[in-house]
VOKOLZA-169336 format. One record per residue: residue number from 1; x negated, y, z of N, C-alpha, C, O in turn; residue in one letter. Coordinates in steps of 0.2 Angstrom, whole numbers, plus 5000, padded with zeros to 4 digits. Last residue first. Layout:
+-----+--------+---------+------+---------+----------+-------+--------+---------+------+--------+---------+------+--------+
| num | n_east | n_north | n_up | ca_east | ca_north | ca_up | c_east | c_north | c_up | o_east | o_north | o_up | residu |
+-----+--------+---------+------+---------+----------+-------+--------+---------+------+--------+---------+------+--------+
| NUM |      X |       Y |    Z |       X |        Y |     Z |      X |       Y |    Z |      X |       Y |    Z |      a |
...
+-----+--------+---------+------+---------+----------+-------+--------+---------+------+--------+---------+------+--------+
! end
This chain:
+-----+--------+---------+------+---------+----------+-------+--------+---------+------+--------+---------+------+--------+
| num | n_east | n_north | n_up | ca_east | ca_north | ca_up | c_east | c_north | c_up | o_east | o_north | o_up | residu |
+-----+--------+---------+------+---------+----------+-------+--------+---------+------+--------+---------+------+--------+
|  96 |   4973 |    5037 | 5024 |    4973 |     5034 |  5030 |   4969 |    5029 | 5032 |   4970 |    5027 | 5038 |      d |
|  95 |   4967 |    5044 | 5011 |    4965 |     5039 |  5013 |   4965 |    5040 | 5021 |   4961 |    5043 | 5024 |      e |
|  94 |   4982 |    5048 | 4998 |    4978 |     5051 |  5005 |   4974 |    5042 | 5010 |   4978 |    5037 | 5011 |      r |
|  93 |   4978 |    5057 | 4984 |    4980 |     5048 |  4986 |   4975 |    5052 | 4994 |   4970 |    5056 | 4995 |      k |
|  92 |   4989 |    5069 | 4977 |    4982 |     5069 |  4981 |   4983 |    5062 | 4986 |   4988 |    5061 | 4990 |      i |
|  91 |   4992 |    5079 | 4962 |    4995 |     5071 |  4969 |   4990 |    5071 | 4974 |   4986 |    5075 | 4973 |      i |
|  90 |   5003 |    5095 | 4960 |    4994 |     5091 |  4961 |   4996 |    5084 | 4967 |   4998 |    5085 | 4973 |      m |
|  89 |   5010 |    5106 | 4950 |    5009 |     5102 |  4954 |   5002 |    5096 | 4955 |   4998 |    5094 | 4951 |      h |
|  88 |   5021 |    5121 | 4946 |    5013 |     5115 |  4944 |   5014 |    5112 | 4951 |   5019 |    5113 | 4955 |      r |
|  87 |   5034 |    5124 | 4944 |    5027 |     5130 |  4939 |   5022 |    5126 | 4941 |   5018 |    5127 | 4937 |      l |
|  86 |   5047 |    5119 | 4935 |    5038 |     5118 |  4941 |   5037 |    5121 | 4939 |   5036 |    5121 | 4933 |      m |
|  85 |   5056 |    5118 | 4925 |    5058 |     5122 |  4936 |   5053 |    5121 | 4939 |   5054 |    5122 | 4945 |      n |
|  84 |   5052 |    5113 | 4917 |    5051 |     5119 |  4915 |   5053 |    5125 | 4922 |   5053 |    5131 | 4923 |      e |
|  83 |   5043 |    5097 | 4915 |    5052 |     5102 |  4917 |   5050 |    5107 | 4919 |   5044 |    5107 | 4922 |      d |
|  82 |   5032 |    5093 | 4911 |    5037 |     5096 |  4904 |   5042 |    5100 | 4910 |   5045 |    5105 | 4909 |      i |
|  81 |   5024 |    5085 | 4922 |    5020 |     5091 |  4917 |   5028 |    5096 | 4908 |   5027 |    5099 | 4903 |      k |
|  80 |   5036 |    5081 | 4929 |    5031 |     5086 |  4930 |   5029 |    5090 | 4928 |   5029 |    5096 | 4931 |      a |
|  79 |   5032 |    5069 | 4918 |    5040 |     5071 |  4919 |   5042 |    5080 | 4922 |   5047 |    5083 | 4920 |      l |
|  78 |   5021 |    5062 | 4924 |    5023 |     5064 |  4916 |   5030 |    5069 | 4915 |   5031 |    5071 | 4910 |      r |
|  77 |   5022 |    5059 | 4938 |    5017 |     5065 |  4937 |   5018 |    5069 | 4927 |   5017 |    5075 | 4925 |      d |
|  76 |   5033 |    5052 | 4940 |    5031 |     5057 |  4942 |   5028 |    5064 | 4938 |   5030 |    5069 | 4935 |      f |
|  75 |   5026 |    5041 | 4932 |    5031 |     5042 |  4928 |   5034 |    5050 | 4934 |   5037 |    5054 | 4931 |      e |
|  74 |   5015 |    5040 | 4942 |    5014 |     5041 |  4934 |   5017 |    5043 | 4930 |   5014 |    5046 | 4926 |      n |
|  73 |   5020 |    5035 | 4953 |    5015 |     5043 |  4952 |   5015 |    5044 | 4947 |   5016 |    5050 | 4945 |      i |
|  72 |   5027 |    5024 | 4949 |    5032 |     5030 |  4951 |   5027 |    5035 | 4953 |   5029 |    5041 | 4954 |      a |
|  71 |   5015 |    5016 | 4946 |    5021 |     5015 |  4941 |   5025 |    5021 | 4942 |   5028 |    5024 | 4937 |      d |
|  70 |   5003 |    5013 | 4954 |    5003 |     5017 |  4951 |   5009 |    5019 | 4947 |   5009 |    5024 | 4945 |      d |
|  69 |   5010 |    5000 | 4968 |    5009 |     5003 |  4962 |   5009 |    5011 | 4958 |   5014 |    5015 | 4960 |      n |
|  68 |   5015 |    5003 | 4979 |    5012 |     4998 |  4978 |   5008 |    4997 | 4972 |   5003 |    4993 | 4971 |      e |
|  67 |   5014 |    5021 | 4991 |    5018 |     5016 |  4984 |   5014 |    5010 | 4981 |   5008 |    5011 | 4981 |      a |
|  66 |   5024 |    5031 | 4999 |    5022 |     5025 |  5002 |   5021 |    5022 | 4995 |   5026 |    5021 | 4992 |      n |
|  65 |   5022 |    5048 | 5000 |    5027 |     5040 |  4996 |   5020 |    5038 | 4997 |   5014 |    5041 | 4997 |      v |
|  64 |   5031 |    5065 | 5003 |    5023 |     5058 |  5007 |   5028 |    5052 | 5002 |   5034 |    5051 | 5002 |      n |
|  63 |   5031 |    5078 | 4999 |    5030 |     5072 |  4997 |   5027 |    5069 | 4999 |   5020 |    5069 | 4998 |      v |
|  62 |   5033 |    5096 | 5000 |    5029 |     5091 |  4998 |   5033 |    5085 | 5000 |   5038 |    5086 | 5002 |      i |
|  61 |   5034 |    5112 | 4989 |    5039 |     5108 |  4991 |   5034 |    5099 | 4992 |   5032 |    5096 | 4987 |      h |
|  60 |   5035 |    5131 | 4988 |    5033 |     5123 |  4988 |   5035 |    5118 | 4992 |   5037 |    5119 | 4998 |      y |
|  59 |   5042 |    5141 | 4978 |    5043 |     5137 |  4984 |   5039 |    5130 | 4983 |   5040 |    5126 | 4979 |      i |
|  58 |   5031 |    5154 | 4971 |    5034 |     5147 |  4973 |   5036 |    5149 | 4978 |   5034 |    5154 | 4981 |      g |
|  57 |   5027 |    5172 | 4964 |    5028 |     5167 |  4971 |   5030 |    5162 | 4972 |   5035 |    5164 | 4976 |      e |
|  56 |   5024 |    5177 | 4952 |    5020 |     5179 |  4958 |   5023 |    5175 | 4965 |   5021 |    5177 | 4971 |      k |
|  55 |   5026 |    5172 | 4936 |    5030 |     5172 |  4946 |   5024 |    5173 | 4947 |   5019 |    5172 | 4943 |      y |
|  54 |   5020 |    5170 | 4922 |    5025 |     5178 |  4925 |   5027 |    5173 | 4931 |   5032 |    5170 | 4929 |      n |
|  53 |   5013 |    5160 | 4924 |    5022 |     5158 |  4919 |   5027 |    5165 | 4923 |   5033 |    5165 | 4924 |      a |
|  52 |   5010 |    5165 | 4938 |    5011 |     5160 |  4933 |   5018 |    5161 | 4931 |   5023 |    5162 | 4933 |      i |
|  51 |   4996 |    5174 | 4945 |    5002 |     5173 |  4943 |   5002 |    5170 | 4940 |   4997 |    5169 | 4937 |      e |
|  50 |   4988 |    5166 | 4960 |    4988 |     5169 |  4954 |   4993 |    5170 | 4952 |   4998 |    5169 | 4956 |      y |
|  49 |   4990 |    5163 | 4974 |    4985 |     5167 |  4974 |   4987 |    5171 | 4967 |   4987 |    5178 | 4967 |      a |
|  48 |   5007 |    5168 | 4977 |    5003 |     5163 |  4973 |   4998 |    5167 | 4970 |   4998 |    5172 | 4966 |      l |
|  47 |   5016 |    5165 | 4991 |    5015 |     5173 |  4987 |   5008 |    5167 | 4982 |   5005 |    5163 | 4985 |      r |
|  46 |   5029 |    5156 | 4992 |    5022 |     5160 |  4999 |   5021 |    5162 | 4991 |   5024 |    5161 | 4986 |      k |
|  45 |   5041 |    5149 | 5003 |    5041 |     5152 |  4999 |   5034 |    5155 | 4998 |   5031 |    5157 | 5003 |      k |
|  44 |   5037 |    5132 | 5009 |    5040 |     5140 |  5012 |   5042 |    5142 | 5005 |   5043 |    5138 | 5000 |      e |
|  43 |   5041 |    5118 | 5011 |    5037 |     5119 |  5013 |   5037 |    5127 | 5015 |   5036 |    5129 | 5021 |      w |
|  42 |   5054 |    5106 | 5010 |    5051 |     5112 |  5007 |   5046 |    5112 | 5015 |   5047 |    5109 | 5020 |      d |
|  41 |   5050 |    5086 | 5010 |    5053 |     5093 |  5017 |   5050 |    5098 | 5009 |   5047 |    5096 | 5004 |      k |
|  40 |   5053 |    5073 | 5015 |    5052 |     5077 |  5006 |   5056 |    5083 | 5008 |   5062 |    5084 | 5007 |      s |
|  39 |   5045 |    5056 | 5015 |    5048 |     5062 |  5017 |   5048 |    5067 | 5014 |   5043 |    5068 | 5009 |      d |
|  38 |   5042 |    5045 | 5010 |    5043 |     5045 |  5018 |   5044 |    5052 | 5020 |   5045 |    5053 | 5026 |      i |
|  37 |   5048 |    5037 | 4998 |    5047 |     5043 |  4999 |   5046 |    5042 | 5008 |   5049 |    5039 | 5012 |      v |
|  36 |   5041 |    5022 | 4991 |    5045 |     5025 |  4994 |   5045 |    5033 | 4999 |   5042 |    5032 | 5004 |      s |
|  35 |   5041 |    5014 | 4972 |    5038 |     5017 |  4982 |   5044 |    5019 | 4986 |   5050 |    5018 | 4985 |      s |
|  34 |   5049 |    5008 | 4961 |    5045 |     5004 |  4965 |   5041 |    5006 | 4975 |   5040 |    5002 | 4980 |      g |
|  33 |   5057 |    5021 | 4955 |    5048 |     5017 |  4949 |   5046 |    5013 | 4957 |   5040 |    5014 | 4959 |      n |
|  32 |   5068 |    5026 | 4960 |    5064 |     5020 |  4958 |   5063 |    5014 | 4953 |   5065 |    5009 | 4950 |      d |
|  31 |   5058 |    5032 | 4967 |    5058 |     5026 |  4972 |   5063 |    5022 | 4968 |   5065 |    5016 | 4971 |      t |
|  30 |   5052 |    5041 | 4962 |    5050 |     5040 |  4965 |   5052 |    5032 | 4966 |   5048 |    5027 | 4966 |      i |
|  29 |   5065 |    5047 | 4954 |    5059 |     5044 |  4949 |   5057 |    5038 | 4955 |   5059 |    5032 | 4954 |      i |
|  28 |   5069 |    5052 | 4968 |    5073 |     5048 |  4965 |   5073 |    5043 | 4960 |   5077 |    5038 | 4959 |      k |
|  27 |   5061 |    5063 | 4968 |    5064 |     5058 |  4973 |   5066 |    5051 | 4971 |   5064 |    5046 | 4974 |      d |
|  26 |   5068 |    5072 | 4956 |    5062 |     5066 |  4959 |   5061 |    5064 | 4964 |   5059 |    5059 | 4961 |      y |
|  25 |   5082 |    5072 | 4961 |    5078 |     5071 |  4954 |   5070 |    5067 | 4955 |   5068 |    5061 | 4954 |      r |
|  24 |   5083 |    5081 | 4971 |    5081 |     5074 |  4974 |   5080 |    5071 | 4968 |   5077 |    5065 | 4969 |      d |
|  23 |   5076 |    5092 | 4969 |    5069 |     5087 |  4971 |   5075 |    5081 | 4973 |   5073 |    5076 | 4976 |      i |
|  22 |   5082 |    5094 | 4959 |    5079 |     5095 |  4957 |   5073 |    5092 | 4961 |   5068 |    5090 | 4958 |      l |
|  21 |   5097 |    5097 | 4969 |    5097 |     5093 |  4963 |   5089 |    5092 | 4959 |   5089 |    5087 | 4955 |      t |
|  20 |   5089 |    5107 | 4973 |    5092 |     5101 |  4979 |   5094 |    5097 | 4971 |   5089 |    5094 | 4969 |      k |
|  19 |   5090 |    5119 | 4963 |    5085 |     5115 |  4966 |   5087 |    5108 | 4971 |   5083 |    5104 | 4969 |      k |
|  18 |   5104 |    5120 | 4960 |    5098 |     5117 |  4956 |   5092 |    5114 | 4959 |   5089 |    5109 | 4959 |      a |
|  17 |   5108 |    5125 | 4972 |    5112 |     5118 |  4973 |   5105 |    5116 | 4966 |   5102 |    5111 | 4966 |      e |
|  16 |   5100 |    5139 | 4975 |    5101 |     5133 |  4979 |   5103 |    5127 | 4976 |   5098 |    5122 | 4977 |      e |
|  15 |   5093 |    5142 | 4958 |    5098 |     5146 |  4960 |   5095 |    5137 | 4966 |   5091 |    5133 | 4964 |      e |
|  14 |   5076 |    5148 | 4958 |    5081 |     5146 |  4955 |   5087 |    5145 | 4960 |   5086 |    5146 | 4966 |      i |
|  13 |   5065 |    5158 | 4957 |    5073 |     5160 |  4956 |   5079 |    5152 | 4953 |   5083 |    5152 | 4948 |      d |
|  12 |   5055 |    5152 | 4958 |    5059 |     5154 |  4964 |   5065 |    5158 | 4963 |   5068 |    5161 | 4968 |      p |
|  11 |   5047 |    5134 | 4954 |    5052 |     5145 |  4954 |   5057 |    5147 | 4959 |   5061 |    5145 | 4963 |      k |
|  10 |   5042 |    5123 | 4963 |    5047 |     5126 |  4961 |   5047 |    5137 | 4960 |   5046 |    5143 | 4963 |      i |
|   9 |   5026 |    5115 | 4964 |    5030 |     5122 |  4965 |   5038 |    5124 | 4961 |   5038 |    5127 | 4955 |      i |
|   8 |   5023 |    5102 | 4975 |    5025 |     5105 |  4970 |   5027 |    5111 | 4972 |   5029 |    5113 | 4977 |      y |
|   7 |   5016 |    5089 | 4981 |    5015 |     5096 |  4981 |   5017 |    5097 | 4973 |   5015 |    5094 | 4968 |      t |
|   6 |   5013 |    5074 | 4987 |    5013 |     5078 |  4982 |   5015 |    5083 | 4984 |   5016 |    5083 | 4990 |      i |
|   5 |   5003 |    5060 | 4993 |    5005 |     5068 |  4994 |   5007 |    5072 | 4987 |   5003 |    5074 | 4983 |      e |
|   4 |   5000 |    5042 | 4997 |    5000 |     5049 |  4992 |   5005 |    5056 | 4997 |   5009 |    5056 | 5002 |      y |
|   3 |   4997 |    5023 | 5000 |    4997 |     5033 |  5004 |   4999 |    5039 | 4999 |   4993 |    5039 | 4997 |      h |
|   2 |   4998 |    5010 | 4993 |    4991 |     5019 |  4994 |   4998 |    5023 | 4998 |   5004 |    5025 | 4996 |      t |
|   1 |   4994 |    4995 | 5000 |    5000 |     5001 |  4999 |   4998 |    5006 | 5000 |   4996 |    5008 | 5005 |      m |
+-----+--------+---------+------+---------+----------+-------+--------+---------+------+--------+---------+------+--------+
! end
């Protein structure tokens, strides 16, 4: 079992309902591909170090995942790269 931490930045002007749908969608992608979500929580709305797609701030969201293989992580990465509501994402393999 491998532990991952996924951090992603959501556009700050997204509606609350659309943000909840986006988070639920990505949590479901992880679970549908054989991994388990330990926790999924908003961190906070923060000012970005540099402008991304004309945005100066973003909503940070953190997901901790236990994965048997990389299928869920690879699918999350693939879909996050093309999602227009996600400004950036980062996947870290934790050595716990």
